[in-house]
Each structure stands twice: as structure tokens, then as C-alpha cells.
Z-matrix of the N, CA and C atoms (Angstrom, degrees):
N
C 1 1.446
C 2 1.525 1 108.26
N 3 1.320 2 117.83 1 129.18
C 4 1.451 3 123.23 2 -177.38
C 5 1.522 4 110.69 3 -87.07
N 6 1.352 5 117.50 4 143.10
C 7 1.460 6 119.78 5 173.20
C 8 1.525 7 109.71 6 -59.61
N 9 1.317 8 116.41 7 150.72
C 10 1.455 9 121.72 8 -175.94
C 11 1.510 10 111.50 9 -102.21
N 12 1.320 11 115.98 10 153.62
C 13 1.455 12 122.40 11 176.28
C 14 1.530 13 108.24 12 -109.61
N 15 1.321 14 115.18 13 152.58
C 16 1.455 15 120.77 14 -178.96
C 17 1.523 16 110.87 15 -63.49
N 18 1.326 17 116.26 16 138.16
C 19 1.461 18 122.55 17 175.83
C 20 1.522 19 108.75 18 -108.49
N 21 1.342 20 117.82 19 152.49
C 22 1.464 21 120.77 20 -172.93
C 23 1.527 22 114.67 21 -87.91
N 24 1.332 23 118.97 22 50.20
C 25 1.455 24 118.38 23 176.33
C 26 1.529 25 110.14 24 -124.94
N 27 1.320 26 116.02 25 167.22
C 28 1.457 27 122.30 26 -176.52
C 29 1.525 28 111.38 27 -59.31
N 30 1.334 29 115.89 28 140.87
C 31 1.456 30 120.36 29 179.97
C 32 1.520 31 111.87 30 -110.89
N 33 1.319 32 117.61 31 14.57
C 34 1.449 33 119.77 32 -179.42
C 35 1.526 34 109.87 33 -75.77
N 36 1.317 35 115.73 34 124.26
C 37 1.452 36 122.13 35 176.33
C 38 1.518 37 105.99 36 -126.75
N 39 1.320 38 116.81 37 127.90
C 40 1.459 39 119.57 38 -178.68
C 41 1.511 40 110.67 39 -88.12
N 42 1.303 41 115.85 40 146.23
C 43 1.458 42 122.66 41 -176.88
C 44 1.529 43 112.15 42 -49.44
N 45 1.313 44 117.43 43 -41.47
C 46 1.461 45 119.71 44 -176.19
C 47 1.527 46 112.50 45 -66.77
N 48 1.330 47 117.98 46 -19.08
C 49 1.457 48 121.40 47 179.70
C 50 1.526 49 112.26 48 -76.29
N 51 1.288 50 117.38 49 -19.63
C 52 1.464 51 121.36 50 -173.51
C 53 1.527 52 110.16 51 -84.43
N 54 1.325 53 115.02 52 125.61
C 55 1.462 54 120.29 53 178.71
C 56 1.522 55 112.48 54 -115.58
N 57 1.328 56 116.85 55 -12.26
C 58 1.465 57 121.38 56 -177.58
C 59 1.521 58 109.91 57 -131.69
N 60 1.318 59 115.19 58 152.25
C 61 1.462 60 120.16 59 173.65
C 62 1.517 61 109.84 60 -64.61
N 63 1.313 62 115.17 61 154.31
C 64 1.459 63 122.60 62 173.62
C 65 1.518 64 105.69 63 -110.35
N 66 1.322 65 117.25 64 113.88
C 67 1.456 66 122.54 65 -179.10
C 68 1.521 67 109.48 66 -101.14
N 69 1.320 68 116.28 67 127.79
C 70 1.456 69 121.76 68 174.12
C 71 1.517 70 107.77 69 -101.72
N 72 1.333 71 115.83 70 125.43
C 73 1.452 72 120.82 71 -179.90
C 74 1.522 73 109.80 72 -124.36
N 75 1.318 74 114.86 73 161.64
C 76 1.453 75 122.15 74 178.18
C 77 1.507 76 108.96 75 149.32
N 78 1.323 77 116.49 76 173.53
C 79 1.464 78 120.26 77 -177.82
C 80 1.522 79 111.77 78 -70.04
N 81 1.323 80 115.31 79 163.99
C 82 1.452 81 118.83 80 177.35
C 83 1.521 82 109.07 81 -59.09
N 84 1.325 83 114.70 82 142.98
C 85 1.464 84 124.73 83 178.39
C 86 1.526 85 113.37 84 76.42
N 87 1.342 86 118.43 85 11.75
C 88 1.473 87 119.37 86 178.09
C 89 1.524 88 111.38 87 -80.94
N 90 1.330 89 117.80 88 -15.65
C 91 1.459 90 121.11 89 177.41
C 92 1.512 91 115.15 90 110.28
N 93 1.331 92 117.08 91 18.94
C 94 1.470 93 119.74 92 -177.32
C 95 1.532 94 112.27 93 -58.57
N 96 1.315 95 117.05 94 -41.40
C 97 1.465 96 119.86 95 -178.14
C 98 1.526 97 110.87 96 -71.18
N 99 1.323 98 118.17 97 -45.79
C 100 1.473 99 120.80 98 179.73
C 101 1.521 100 111.09 99 -63.52
N 102 1.322 101 116.76 100 -47.75
C 103 1.468 102 120.93 101 178.41
C 104 1.520 103 109.65 102 -64.11
N 105 1.329 104 116.83 103 -44.24
C 106 1.453 105 121.22 104 -178.19
C 107 1.514 106 113.52 105 -59.83
N 108 1.321 107 116.90 106 -45.10
C 109 1.477 108 119.89 107 178.98
C 110 1.521 109 111.03 108 -63.00
N 111 1.336 110 116.09 109 -45.85
C 112 1.472 111 119.81 110 -178.71
C 113 1.530 112 111.24 111 -66.76
N 114 1.322 113 117.12 112 -41.78
C 115 1.467 114 121.06 113 179.39
C 116 1.522 115 110.64 114 -64.93
N 117 1.325 116 117.17 115 -44.51
C 118 1.465 117 120.92 116 179.14
C 119 1.526 118 110.80 117 -59.89
N 120 1.320 119 116.85 118 -42.77
C 121 1.465 120 120.52 119 178.64
C 122 1.528 121 110.25 120 -61.38
N 123 1.323 122 116.30 121 -45.11
C 124 1.464 123 120.84 122 -179.32
C 125 1.524 124 111.43 123 -63.89
N 126 1.313 125 116.93 124 -35.92
C 127 1.467 126 121.01 125 -177.53
C 128 1.527 127 113.56 126 -88.84
N 129 1.323 128 116.99 127 -7.28
C 130 1.459 129 119.88 128 -178.38
C 131 1.513 130 112.98 129 73.99
N 132 1.329 131 116.23 130 29.77
C 133 1.462 132 122.31 131 -179.91
C 134 1.519 133 110.36 132 -114.90
N 135 1.312 134 115.72 133 164.86
C 136 1.455 135 120.98 134 172.34
C 137 1.523 136 109.04 135 -80.67
N 138 1.317 137 115.53 136 157.10
C 139 1.455 138 122.09 137 176.05
C 140 1.513 139 108.89 138 -120.45
N 141 1.319 140 116.28 139 139.11
C 142 1.459 141 120.80 140 172.37
C 143 1.525 142 108.07 141 -138.06
N 144 1.307 143 115.04 142 140.17
C 145 1.459 144 123.02 143 176.49
C 146 1.527 145 106.53 144 -104.87
N 147 1.336 146 117.51 145 124.18
C 148 1.467 147 119.32 146 -175.50
C 149 1.525 148 112.14 147 -63.67
N 150 1.333 149 118.16 148 -34.65
C 151 1.463 150 119.65 149 177.27
C 152 1.524 151 110.94 150 -64.16
N 153 1.337 152 116.71 151 -43.41
C 154 1.471 153 120.31 152 179.11
C 155 1.523 154 110.78 153 -65.54
N 156 1.336 155 116.89 154 -40.28
C 157 1.470 156 120.75 155 178.40
C 158 1.520 157 110.58 156 -64.40
N 159 1.320 158 117.28 157 -39.67
C 160 1.458 159 121.47 158 178.36
C 161 1.526 160 110.46 159 -63.86
N 162 1.331 161 116.62 160 -46.77
C 163 1.471 162 121.07 161 179.11
C 164 1.528 163 110.05 162 -58.34
N 165 1.326 164 116.29 163 -43.69
C 166 1.473 165 119.81 164 179.56
C 167 1.522 166 111.17 165 -63.34
N 168 1.330 167 116.98 166 -37.41
C 169 1.466 168 119.56 167 -176.59
C 170 1.526 169 113.00 168 -74.99
N 171 1.324 170 117.98 169 -29.93
C 172 1.470 171 120.16 170 -178.02
C 173 1.530 172 112.89 171 -99.72
N 174 1.326 173 117.38 172 -11.50
C 175 1.457 174 121.03 173 176.11
C 176 1.516 175 114.90 174 72.22
N 177 1.330 176 116.64 175 23.68
C 178 1.465 177 119.83 176 176.33
C 179 1.520 178 108.91 177 -155.63
N 180 1.316 179 115.45 178 162.34
C 181 1.461 180 120.27 179 178.14
C 182 1.523 181 110.35 180 -69.29
N 183 1.311 182 115.61 181 159.82
C 184 1.463 183 121.59 182 -177.28
C 185 1.522 184 111.72 183 -59.34
N 186 1.324 185 117.95 184 -44.23
C 187 1.471 186 120.38 185 -178.39
C 188 1.527 187 110.88 186 -58.88
N 189 1.329 188 116.61 187 -41.92
C 190 1.469 189 120.74 188 178.89
C 191 1.529 190 110.30 189 -66.47
N 192 1.335 191 116.43 190 -41.32
C 193 1.462 192 120.55 191 179.51
C 194 1.530 193 110.15 192 -63.31
N 195 1.321 194 116.92 193 -43.74
C 196 1.466 195 121.40 194 178.16
C 197 1.530 196 110.07 195 -62.49
N 198 1.345 197 116.76 196 -40.93
C 199 1.474 198 119.92 197 177.41
C 200 1.529 199 111.17 198 -59.56
N 201 1.332 200 116.52 199 -39.75
C 202 1.465 201 120.73 200 -176.35
C 203 1.526 202 113.44 201 -82.18
N 204 1.327 203 117.15 202 -39.05
C 205 1.469 204 121.12 203 -171.19
C 206 1.533 205 113.70 204 -110.73
N 207 1.344 206 116.93 205 -10.60
C 208 1.458 207 120.79 206 -176.88
C 209 1.521 208 111.34 207 79.85
N 210 1.341 209 115.63 208 169.41
C 211 1.458 210 119.97 209 -178.73
C 212 1.523 211 111.68 210 -65.62
N 213 1.324 212 118.32 211 -36.80
C 214 1.471 213 119.44 212 178.47
C 215 1.520 214 111.19 213 -63.56
N 216 1.328 215 116.57 214 -42.00
C 217 1.461 216 120.56 215 176.94
C 218 1.519 217 111.49 216 -62.37
N 219 1.340 218 115.28 217 -40.65
C 220 1.460 219 119.16 218 177.53
C 221 1.532 220 110.36 219 -63.61
N 222 1.316 221 117.27 220 -45.69
C 223 1.474 222 120.50 221 -178.87
C 224 1.530 223 110.82 222 -63.64
N 225 1.341 224 117.43 223 -34.90
C 226 1.472 225 120.34 224 175.00
C 227 1.523 226 110.44 225 -61.41
N 228 1.320 227 116.07 226 -47.13
C 229 1.471 228 120.98 227 -179.20
C 230 1.531 229 110.37 228 -67.03
N 231 1.318 230 117.09 229 -34.85
C 232 1.465 231 121.47 230 177.68
C 233 1.533 232 110.47 231 -62.73
N 234 1.329 233 116.71 232 -43.73
C 235 1.466 234 121.18 233 178.21
C 236 1.523 235 110.15 234 -63.53
N 237 1.313 236 116.61 235 -45.37
C 238 1.468 237 121.17 236 177.79
C 239 1.529 238 110.26 237 -58.24
N 240 1.328 239 116.58 238 -42.44
C 241 1.468 240 121.28 239 -179.86
C 242 1.523 241 110.79 240 -65.67
N 243 1.330 242 117.47 241 -44.40
C 244 1.463 243 120.89 242 179.19
C 245 1.526 244 110.56 243 -61.56
N 246 1.326 245 117.24 244 -44.54
C 247 1.470 246 120.70 245 178.33
C 248 1.524 247 111.04 246 -57.75
N 249 1.324 248 115.94 247 -45.91
C 250 1.463 249 120.83 248 -178.59
C 251 1.524 250 111.06 249 -65.03
N 252 1.316 251 116.82 250 -50.39
C 253 1.465 252 121.97 251 -177.56
C 254 1.531 253 110.78 252 -62.13
N 255 1.324 254 116.83 253 -42.37
C 256 1.470 255 121.08 254 -178.40
C 257 1.520 256 112.19 255 -67.16
N 258 1.326 257 116.99 256 -27.14
C 259 1.453 258 120.43 257 -176.93
C 260 1.509 259 115.45 258 -92.58
N 261 1.316 260 117.90 259 -8.30
C 262 1.462 261 120.19 260 -173.69
C 263 1.524 262 113.47 261 -79.55
N 264 1.330 263 118.22 262 -46.04
C 265 1.467 264 121.94 263 -175.19
C 266 1.521 265 108.37 264 -166.95
N 267 1.326 266 116.23 265 163.04
C 268 1.460 267 120.09 266 172.89
C 269 1.515 268 107.47 267 -75.49
N 270 1.336 269 115.29 268 126.77
C 271 1.465 270 120.76 269 -175.47
C 272 1.517 271 109.81 270 -161.77
N 273 1.308 272 115.34 271 176.74
C 274 1.458 273 122.25 272 172.01
C 275 1.519 274 106.42 273 -94.71
N 276 1.341 275 116.39 274 129.30
C 277 1.459 276 121.80 275 -175.50
C 278 1.525 277 109.49 276 -122.56
N 279 1.330 278 115.92 277 118.87
C 280 1.459 279 121.38 278 172.18
C 281 1.522 280 107.29 279 -88.01
N 282 1.321 281 116.84 280 118.92
C 283 1.467 282 121.45 281 -174.78
C 284 1.521 283 111.09 282 -96.65
N 285 1.324 284 116.02 283 148.05
C 286 1.456 285 120.53 284 174.21
C 287 1.517 286 109.92 285 -58.96
N 288 1.320 287 116.05 286 151.12
C 289 1.460 288 121.59 287 -175.20
C 290 1.513 289 114.86 288 -57.21
N 291 1.334 290 117.73 289 -30.53
C 292 1.455 291 120.88 290 -177.64
C 293 1.512 292 114.36 291 -96.79
N 294 1.314 293 116.87 292 10.29
C 295 1.468 294 120.54 293 -175.85
C 296 1.521 295 111.81 294 -59.02
N 297 1.318 296 117.37 295 -28.25
C 298 1.474 297 121.24 296 -176.30
C 299 1.529 298 112.96 297 -79.02
N 300 1.312 299 118.37 298 -5.70
C 301 1.463 300 121.13 299 -175.80
C 302 1.520 301 113.05 300 -69.23
N 303 1.309 302 117.21 301 -28.21
C 304 1.465 303 120.58 302 -178.30
C 305 1.520 304 111.17 303 -102.25
N 306 1.322 305 115.11 304 134.68
C 307 1.465 306 121.36 305 178.75
C 308 1.526 307 111.11 306 -57.62
N 309 1.326 308 117.37 307 -40.17
C 310 1.468 309 121.49 308 -179.95
C 311 1.528 310 110.39 309 -57.97
N 312 1.326 311 116.91 310 -41.30
C 313 1.467 312 120.49 311 179.05
C 314 1.528 313 110.92 312 -68.34
N 315 1.323 314 116.61 313 -40.30
C 316 1.466 315 119.88 314 178.61
C 317 1.526 316 110.57 315 -61.88
N 318 1.319 317 117.29 316 -35.46
C 319 1.467 318 120.93 317 176.31
C 320 1.529 319 110.91 318 -65.80
N 321 1.321 320 117.09 319 -41.25
C 322 1.470 321 120.51 320 177.49
C 323 1.525 322 109.80 321 -62.35
N 324 1.319 323 116.70 322 -43.38
C 325 1.464 324 120.93 323 -179.29
C 326 1.531 325 111.52 324 -60.12
N 327 1.323 326 117.47 325 -33.52
C 328 1.468 327 121.25 326 -179.59
C 329 1.529 328 111.98 327 -60.88
N 330 1.321 329 117.46 328 -20.68
C 331 1.453 330 121.06 329 178.96
C 332 1.512 331 113.99 330 -75.80
N 333 1.313 332 117.52 331 -6.75
C 334 1.462 333 121.62 332 179.94
C 335 1.510 334 111.12 333 -128.65
N 336 1.325 335 114.75 334 -168.33
C 337 1.461 336 121.50 335 172.65
C 338 1.521 337 106.48 336 -93.03
N 339 1.310 338 117.17 337 130.70
C 340 1.461 339 120.76 338 -176.66
C 341 1.520 340 109.51 339 -114.36
N 342 1.331 341 115.15 340 119.59
C 343 1.456 342 122.77 341 179.38
C 344 1.526 343 108.25 342 -112.90
N 345 1.311 344 116.47 343 121.59
C 346 1.466 345 122.91 344 -179.67
C 347 1.517 346 108.88 345 -98.15
N 348 1.320 347 116.49 346 120.35
C 349 1.455 348 121.87 347 177.27
C 350 1.531 349 107.21 348 -89.77
N 351 1.309 350 115.12 349 93.71
C 352 1.469 351 121.42 350 -176.95
C 353 1.526 352 108.91 351 -80.25
N 354 1.321 353 115.78 352 127.55
C 355 1.458 354 121.40 353 -175.85
C 356 1.522 355 108.87 354 -139.57
N 357 1.321 356 115.71 355 138.66
C 358 1.460 357 121.33 356 -178.89
C 359 1.526 358 110.98 357 -63.15
N 360 1.336 359 117.13 358 144.45
C 361 1.464 360 120.31 359 -179.74
C 362 1.521 361 113.37 360 -56.61
N 363 1.317 362 117.35 361 -35.71
C 364 1.469 363 120.77 362 -179.67
C 365 1.527 364 111.07 363 -65.34
N 366 1.315 365 116.57 364 -38.53
C 367 1.465 366 121.40 365 178.89
C 368 1.531 367 109.64 366 -67.42
N 369 1.315 368 116.33 367 -44.01
C 370 1.470 369 120.32 368 178.31
C 371 1.515 370 111.14 369 -61.00
N 372 1.327 371 117.23 370 -46.44
C 373 1.470 372 121.39 371 -179.43
C 374 1.518 373 110.37 372 -61.72
N 375 1.322 374 116.83 373 -41.76
C 376 1.469 375 120.53 374 179.16
C 377 1.529 376 110.69 375 -61.84
N 378 1.328 377 116.73 376 -44.46
C 379 1.472 378 120.37 377 179.25
C 380 1.529 379 111.09 378 -63.43
N 381 1.311 380 116.52 379 -42.84
C 382 1.466 381 120.25 380 179.92
C 383 1.525 382 111.86 381 -66.33
N 384 1.317 383 116.95 382 -36.87
C 385 1.475 384 119.65 383 178.57
C 386 1.520 385 111.29 384 -69.73
N 387 1.330 386 117.31 385 -31.04
C 388 1.471 387 120.81 386 177.18
C 389 1.516 388 111.35 387 -71.27
N 390 1.347 389 117.53 388 -32.58
C 391 1.455 390 121.50 389 -175.90
C 392 1.533 391 109.65 390 -143.52
N 393 1.322 392 117.04 391 68.26
C 394 1.473 393 119.65 392 -176.32
C 395 1.527 394 112.13 393 -81.10
N 396 1.315 395 116.96 394 66.73
C 397 1.459 396 122.52 395 -177.85
C 398 1.534 397 109.36 396 -65.71
N 399 1.313 398 115.83 397 90.02
C 400 1.461 399 120.78 398 -174.46
C 401 1.520 400 113.24 399 -63.52
N 402 1.328 401 117.35 400 -29.61
C 403 1.469 402 118.90 401 179.54
C 404 1.527 403 110.35 402 -66.28
N 405 1.326 404 117.07 403 -38.20
C 406 1.460 405 121.14 404 -179.13
C 407 1.527 406 111.51 405 -86.96
N 408 1.318 407 116.52 406 -32.45
C 409 1.458 408 120.91 407 -172.42
C 410 1.524 409 110.51 408 -126.39
N 411 1.312 410 117.82 409 76.11
C 412 1.465 411 118.95 410 179.69
C 413 1.525 412 111.17 411 -67.13
N 414 1.321 413 115.76 412 148.93
C 415 1.459 414 119.97 413 176.91
C 416 1.521 415 109.09 414 -59.79
N 417 1.309 416 115.35 415 138.51
C 418 1.456 417 120.59 416 179.31
C 419 1.523 418 111.71 417 -91.83
N 420 1.338 419 116.10 418 -22.08
C 421 1.462 420 119.64 419 -173.21
C 422 1.518 421 113.62 420 -126.91
N 423 1.327 422 118.37 421 -16.09
C 424 1.454 423 121.39 422 -175.12
C 425 1.521 424 112.68 423 81.89
N 426 1.329 425 117.56 424 2.77
C 427 1.467 426 122.30 425 -179.53
C 428 1.524 427 110.06 426 -90.65
N 429 1.333 428 116.65 427 175.61
C 430 1.462 429 120.90 428 175.19
C 431 1.528 430 108.57 429 -61.23
N 432 1.322 431 115.97 430 158.35
C 433 1.462 432 120.46 431 -178.17
C 434 1.527 433 110.94 432 -57.98
N 435 1.330 434 117.47 433 -45.56
C 436 1.465 435 120.57 434 -177.76
C 437 1.528 436 110.68 435 -62.77
N 438 1.337 437 117.24 436 -47.04
C 439 1.467 438 120.36 437 179.96
C 440 1.522 439 111.15 438 -65.04
N 441 1.322 440 116.31 439 -41.27
C 442 1.458 441 119.68 440 -179.85
C 443 1.526 442 111.28 441 -63.16
N 444 1.325 443 117.02 442 -45.36
C 445 1.466 444 120.70 443 -179.21
C 446 1.526 445 110.34 444 -59.34
N 447 1.308 446 116.99 445 -46.66
C 448 1.478 447 120.13 446 179.87
C 449 1.533 448 111.15 447 -61.08
N 450 1.325 449 116.61 448 -45.67
C 451 1.464 450 121.10 449 -177.98
C 452 1.528 451 111.42 450 -64.45
N 453 1.314 452 116.38 451 -46.40
C 454 1.468 453 121.20 452 -178.61
C 455 1.531 454 110.39 453 -65.13
N 456 1.329 455 117.32 454 -42.66
C 457 1.468 456 119.61 455 178.76
C 458 1.518 457 111.83 456 -64.14
N 459 1.310 458 116.92 457 -39.13
C 460 1.458 459 120.82 458 178.46
C 461 1.531 460 110.44 459 -59.14
N 462 1.329 461 115.53 460 -40.85
C 463 1.465 462 121.30 461 179.79
C 464 1.529 463 112.45 462 -72.31
N 465 1.334 464 116.36 463 -42.36
C 466 1.461 465 120.17 464 -169.61
C 467 1.520 466 115.80 465 -94.79
N 468 1.316 467 118.44 466 -21.66
C 469 1.473 468 120.17 467 -175.96
C 470 1.525 469 112.46 468 -51.66
N 471 1.343 470 119.22 469 -44.91
C 472 1.476 471 117.86 470 178.43
C 473 1.540 472 112.76 471 -62.53
N 474 1.320 473 116.94 472 -32.05
C 475 1.468 474 120.20 473 178.22
C 476 1.528 475 110.79 474 -71.54
N 477 1.341 476 116.44 475 -44.53
C 478 1.469 477 119.44 476 176.79
C 479 1.522 478 110.22 477 -58.55
N 480 1.330 479 115.97 478 -48.51
C 481 1.457 480 120.17 479 -177.25
C 482 1.529 481 111.54 480 -65.88
N 483 1.317 482 116.56 481 -36.60
C 484 1.455 483 120.50 482 178.88
C 485 1.522 484 113.42 483 -67.33
N 486 1.303 485 117.64 484 -29.37
C 487 1.468 486 122.12 485 179.01
C 488 1.521 487 112.75 486 -84.68
N 489 1.319 488 117.11 487 -24.39
C 490 1.465 489 121.78 488 -168.17
C 491 1.515 490 113.62 489 -73.74
N 492 1.322 491 114.91 490 132.74
C 493 1.462 492 121.17 491 165.66
C 494 1.524 493 109.07 492 -80.87
N 495 1.343 494 115.12 493 -30.07
C 496 1.460 495 122.44 494 -177.70
C 497 1.524 496 108.17 495 -143.79
N 498 1.326 497 115.37 496 139.83
C 499 1.468 498 120.79 497 170.75
C 500 1.520 499 106.67 498 -105.77
N 501 1.328 500 115.46 499 116.87
C 502 1.459 501 120.46 500 -178.79
C 503 1.527 502 109.85 501 -81.40
N 504 1.323 503 116.52 502 147.47
C 505 1.459 504 120.39 503 -177.51
C 506 1.525 505 111.78 504 -75.11
N 507 1.311 506 115.05 505 154.14
C 508 1.456 507 119.65 506 171.47
C 509 1.521 508 106.31 507 -77.95
N 510 1.315 509 116.67 508 117.45
C 511 1.458 510 121.81 509 -175.94
C 512 1.526 511 108.59 510 -163.29
N 513 1.326 512 115.90 511 -176.74
C 514 1.461 513 119.90 512 176.25
C 515 1.526 514 108.96 513 -68.68
N 516 1.322 515 116.02 514 161.59
C 517 1.462 516 122.35 515 -174.92
C 518 1.525 517 112.35 516 -53.81
N 519 1.333 518 117.27 517 -48.46
C 520 1.470 519 119.99 518 -177.23
C 521 1.520 520 111.97 519 -59.87
N 522 1.315 521 116.69 520 -40.87
C 523 1.467 522 120.44 521 -180.00
C 524 1.522 523 111.38 522 -67.31
N 525 1.320 524 116.77 523 -43.69
C 526 1.465 525 119.84 524 179.64
C 527 1.529 526 110.17 525 -62.57
N 528 1.313 527 117.05 526 -43.42
C 529 1.471 528 120.67 527 179.16
C 530 1.524 529 110.58 528 -64.43
N 531 1.328 530 117.44 529 -41.19
C 532 1.468 531 121.03 530 179.62
C 533 1.528 532 110.22 531 -61.62
N 534 1.323 533 117.24 532 -47.58
C 535 1.467 534 120.91 533 179.82
C 536 1.526 535 109.55 534 -64.48
N 537 1.327 536 116.91 535 -42.17
C 538 1.473 537 120.02 536 179.38
C 539 1.524 538 110.67 537 -59.62
N 540 1.315 539 117.51 538 -45.16
C 541 1.477 540 120.89 539 -179.77
C 542 1.526 541 110.49 540 -63.77
N 543 1.316 542 117.59 541 -39.65
C 544 1.468 543 120.65 542 177.93
C 545 1.527 544 110.46 543 -62.77
N 546 1.311 545 115.80 544 -41.62
C 547 1.458 546 119.47 545 -178.45
C 548 1.531 547 111.60 546 -70.45
N 549 1.314 548 116.76 547 -37.81
C 550 1.467 549 120.20 548 175.77
C 551 1.528 550 109.51 549 -60.51
N 552 1.314 551 116.21 550 -44.03
C 553 1.474 552 120.39 551 178.71
C 554 1.529 553 109.79 552 -61.54
N 555 1.320 554 116.98 553 -44.12
C 556 1.469 555 121.67 554 -179.17
C 557 1.529 556 111.41 555 -63.02
N 558 1.341 557 116.85 556 -39.64
C 559 1.464 558 121.51 557 -176.58
C 560 1.531 559 113.58 558 -83.25
N 561 1.322 560 116.93 559 -13.39
C 562 1.479 561 120.93 560 -177.17
C 563 1.519 562 112.27 561 -72.15
């Protein structure tokens, strides 16, 4: 799937036109939350971040939850959170970076529009080094940020691409949101 370029038509989509959730996927630090909030505002929809919803439901940060329950326990809770969030209302959903690892989650994503925010590993590593919020973003491998980002992307890129209805371009926030809104309108 080729990255898309902005087209010169209106991106206004009214809430009543939306029948499916819009899922934003991609690795941590790709901008799912920033894009999701801006896109939801533009579309007149609510935004929810699955990581934030999970933290609220368990009453602790992800790193602490992973320490207590392990990665499998975290992935179980992540699936439960995605199921709940996807079933509550039509909205824009920013998904945790590893949401695509489980087949059950990929099936849930198929029920909506899936936009993959593709971002170069160097950009992701730079963002993580600027704001390495360990409580929210625990290391997945114990390696350096740059090595971890490359390894995780190598593993997950085929899953992100396989789930995506659209691959959004790496660009500034306004451009990514504009292209996302155009694609949502096209897919609606």
C-alpha cells in the first residue's frame, strides 16, 4: 500500500455520516494520540486512547501493570479494553502500539476504518529520546531506544500494513490530519 498525498477537496465529515470507528495504529511515538485528538475534533467525534483507557481501568501505569501481570496479562487487558472501546460508540480510537500482535485485536480492527501512521524509525527514536516516559512506555526488549525501535518495527510493520485501510504519510501534524480526514471521507 502506497502512502497517500493530500487532495484538494473538503474534509468536513459530519458526525451522523460516521458508521464505523476510526482506528489509528502504528508504533509508539508515531503520533496516534495527537493525530487522533485533532482528527476527532475535525470530525465532531470523541477520541479515546486505548492505553489511557486501560490505565484508567486498572488504576496504575502500564509499566507497573506489566511488572505485576506480565506482558501476556497486559495484552489480555489490552484486548478487553479494545473490545469495550470499540463497542461503546463511533469514535476515533488511538490504539496501543502492540495492538496488532493478537489476531483477536486485528479482527476487531476490521470492523472499523484503520489508518496506519507510518513513521521512520529514526523519527520514532528521536521522539522517544526527547520524552522517554518510562511509566507509560516500558521498554519491550531492554535494548537501547534506537535498537528497540528498529527491531519492533521490523516485527510489526507487516501487521500494521496488513491491517491498514490507509497508510498515512510521515508529515507535520496538520498534513497528517488533513490526509486522514480526506481518507475517512473517501472510505465513509
